[in-house]
Structures are given as C-alpha cells and as structure tokens.
N, C-alpha and C positions, 0 to 999 in steps of 0.2 A: 395807614395799614392796620388791620386787626391786631390787637395785642396778642403776644404769645402767652400760652398757659402751659408752662413746662413743669410737670411734676415727674414722677417716676415714668420712665419710658422703656420701650423694648429695644435693646440692642440686637442687631442682626448680623454682626461680624461673625463669620464662621458658619452661618446657615447656608451652606453651599448647595445642598440638595434642593432643587426647586420645589418639589412637592412638600417636603418637610418645612421649608421656609414659608410657603403659602399657608399651610395649615397652622403654623405657629403664629403668624401675624394675625390671621383671622381669629384664632382662639384668644390671643391676647386682647384684641379689641373687644371681643364679645365678653371677656372677663372684666373689662373696665379700663384697660389702658387707653390713653388718648394721645400718645406720643410715640412715634415709630421712627427709628433712626437707621439709615442705610448709607451707602457710599458707592461711588463708581468703583472704588478699589475692591469692594466686597463681591462684585459680579453677581448680585442677586436683586437688582432693582426691579426687574420684571416680575420675579416671584413675590417680592414685597408688594408691588402694585396689585398682583392677583389676590393677595391676601386681604388687602384693603377693599378691593371690589367684592370679595366673597363675604365680607362681614356685613352684618345688618346695621352697623354704625354709620351714621351720615358722614360723608367725606368732610364736610365743613366742621365737624366736631373733632377732627383728628389733626394733630400737628405732625406733618410729614417732613422729615429732614433728610437731605442727602449732601454729599461732599464731593467736591471736584478733585480728581486725582492729581497728585503733585506733578505728574508729567503733562498735565493738561492745563497748566496755569499761565501759559502765554495768552495774551488777551483774546485773540480769535479762537483759540482752543477752548477757553473758558466759555465763550458765548455759544460755540457749536456743541460742545459736549454737554453743557447744562441743558440745552434743548433736547439732546439725545436722551438725557436722563429722564426728562418728562415723558418722552415717547415710551421708554421702557417701563416707567411707572404707570403709564396710562392716565396721566393727570395733565390738567392744563396749567398747573402751577405747583410749586412746593411752598411750604410755609417758611422753610429755613434752608438756606444754601450756604454751606461752609467752604472755606479754604481748608482742605484736609490737613496738609502739612506745609509749612512755609519753607520748602526745600525744592531742589531740582529746577523746574521752570518758574518758580516763584520769584517775582520781582515786584516789590511793593508798589512802586510808582506806576508800573504797567498793569499788574494783575488786578489790583483793587478797583480801579475805575471800571473794569469790565464787570465786576460784581454790582457796582452802582448801575451800570447800563441794564443789567438783567433785572434789577429791582424796578427800575423805571419802566421796563418793558412788560412787567407783570409776570415774568418767569418765576420769580420768588417774591414772597412778601417781606422777608427779612434776610439780612446778611449775618453770617457768623464766621468765626475763625476757630481753628483747632490746633492744639500743640504749639501755641505761641509762647515765647518768653515774655516777661513783663516789658522789656524794651520793644520787642516787635509788636506787642499789643498796643503800646502807646503810639508807635509809628503808624500802625493801621488806623487808629482813631483820627490821626491828623490828616491822613490821605482820603479816607472814605467820606463821601457825603452822607451816606446812610449811617445811622447809628449801628454799632455792633450790638446785635441782639443776644448773642450767646458765645461763650468760649468753652470749647469742649476739650477736656484734658483727663488724663488718668487721675482718679481720686478715690481713695478708700481709707479705712481707719488706720492703716499703717503708712499711708502716703497722702497726707491731709491737705496739701496745697494751700497753706495758710496765706501766703503772699498773693496768690492768684484769687483766692476767695476775697481777700481784702480789696483787691482791685475791682473785682466784680461788683462789690458793694459800692465802691467809690464811683465807678463808671456807670452803674445802673444797668448791668447786663446779667443774664443768667450764667451760672457756672454749671455746665453739664459734665457729669462724671462718668467716664467710661472705665471699664474693668473695676466696677465698684466692689467686687468681691476679690480683687487682687489676683485674678486668673485662678481662683479657687483656693488660694493660700489662706484667705480669711476664714474659710470654712473649717480649717484645721487649727486655727489660732487659739491657744488655750485661754487667753484672756477674753476673747470674744465668746468662746464656748461657755465660760463661766457666767458671763452676763446673760447669754441665751438661756442657760439652765435656770437662772434665777428668775427670769421673766417668762418661762414656759413658752419659748419660741425658738426658731432655728437661728444659727449664726448668720445665715443670709439675711433674715429679717432684721436682726440687730444692726448689721452693717448698713443696710438700706435705710432703716429708720433713722440711724445717726445722720446719714447724708440728707435725708428729707428735713430733719429737724434743723440741720445746719445750713439750710438754704441751697443745697446742691440738688440738681436734678439727676439722679442716677439712671443709667441705661443698662441694666444687667442683661446679659444673654441668658436665655433659658429655653427649655423645651419641656413638653409634657406637663406634669403636675407642678413643676417648679415655676411655670409661668404664673399660675394663680397664687402659689405660695408666696412669691416675691411681692405680690401686690398687697399682702397683709401689712407690709411696712408702712403704707400710707396711714393706716389707722392705729398702728402700734404707738403706745404711749410709754416710752421708756423713762424711768426716773431720771431726774437731773443728775444725780450722783453717778449713774451708769454712763450717761452721755459725757459727763466731765471726765470720767475714767478713760473713756475712749480717746478723748482729746489729749490725755496725758500719756498715752502709750508711747513706747520708744518707736521712733520712726524707722521704717524699713527702706528698702531699695525700690526703684521703679521696676515694674514688671514688663513694661514695654519701653525699650530704650534703643532704638536703631542708631547706628553709628553716625548717620547724617542728620539726626534730629537737631533742631536749632540750639538746644541747650548743650550739645556736645561740640559746638563750633567755637 
C-alpha cells in the first residue's frame, strides 16, 4: 500500500452546511492541505467529496480519511456502510478508514477482521483506530492483520497524551490529534498567548506548531481565513525553549469526554 503522509490536516467535524463544507475543503486543498478528515458521524461526507472534486489538487495527492460510526461496527454493517461512505464521497477508495469509537456495536474480535476485509478489497488503503485506550490499542494490534496506520485522539498543549504518543512511536503509527486547539480554549490560554506574542504569531499557530514538532498530525477545524492561517504552523520555527515550556504546562481536562468512552469504563 502507498505510505501515508500525515501532516496537518483539515478537520470537518461541525461543518454541517453542505455549501460551506464544500467551499472549505476546496479552499484548504488549494491552500496546501493534503489531509482531509471526515466521518460517517459528521453527516458531511458528500460535501467533503464535492470539495475534493472541486479542488485543482490531484486526488492521489490527498489523504482522505473517514470513520465508521460506532453503531455501524457489527461486521456486515462495517462492510456495507464503508462502501456507502465511498459512494457519498464520490471516491473509489479512502486512504484511511478508522474505527471511530470502540463503543456500542464494537467487538474487537468481530469488528476488526471486517476492516481487514475492506483493506483486502481495496475499499481503504490503511486501517486506523480512534479514541482507544492503551489496552484496547494493544488488543487491536493483536487481532488485525493490517498494521494500525494511525490512532486519532484529542491532543493539544493542555492535554498532551504522552502515553499514547509513546505508544505511537513504539508501534510505528501516526498519532492524529483532533481538537488541537482544545475546542478554542487554547486560543485564550495566557501561557500560549505569551509564546505567540514572543514569536509574532497567533496562539493557534503556536499550538499547531507544537503538535507538528512533537510528531502529532493535528486536524484543526477552520473556516475562512483561519484555514490558511493554521497552515502557517507547518513552517513555524518555535524556539526549543518555547516548545519545552508547552510540554511543562499544567495538564487540563479533556474537552471531549462522552460518558460511554472507553476510558470511562
């Protein structure tokens, strides 16, 4: 399979208006993004696909990721709904297909072989997981024939996921960080604002640049001018002292913490 090239990506959760979603995806690709993330749960796969089609960027240059809804994780539902995702996206394959949450219909022994089947059938090039605990991650590695290509979790300067980052390095998969701005809380964080002022950039760029430097592929949500602004993080060169200062910040709470998440069981 072609290797994944995951740097900063466009998160599309919350892009509910089809026209806005399509315009945002096309604008992001034209600005330089090459990683677009969606999900069955977001109910916007068709609009994301329209944005990919509207862009001048070649499809093969874009990593397209989607996720199977936790209610669709019984084996036959996985196979059926993943193909329905392709139809909505207007694509013949996705680059990365995730288990979105290991809850509800998720049963590791039954669910994960269906993802192997989809990889073998060419529906997806790579298999990923999202919102897994370390124990569930290890279990998935034992069951899957396919290597886990990526693990997507909440990750930002106040919730740094050191354990899962270490496991990503040990297991040789990408750690993809959703809510990399802490649902906006990072933008008002005094410590981040101080670093941003010192480096003549925005708090968003600071947070995203920290993620990129630490080997995390952040997928910020953005619209309008913020799409291009966030991309500045790729070329930002924050001093080591500032990056280390972020690593030393007091940890905060999760921003996304559903009652039935695996870590709450």
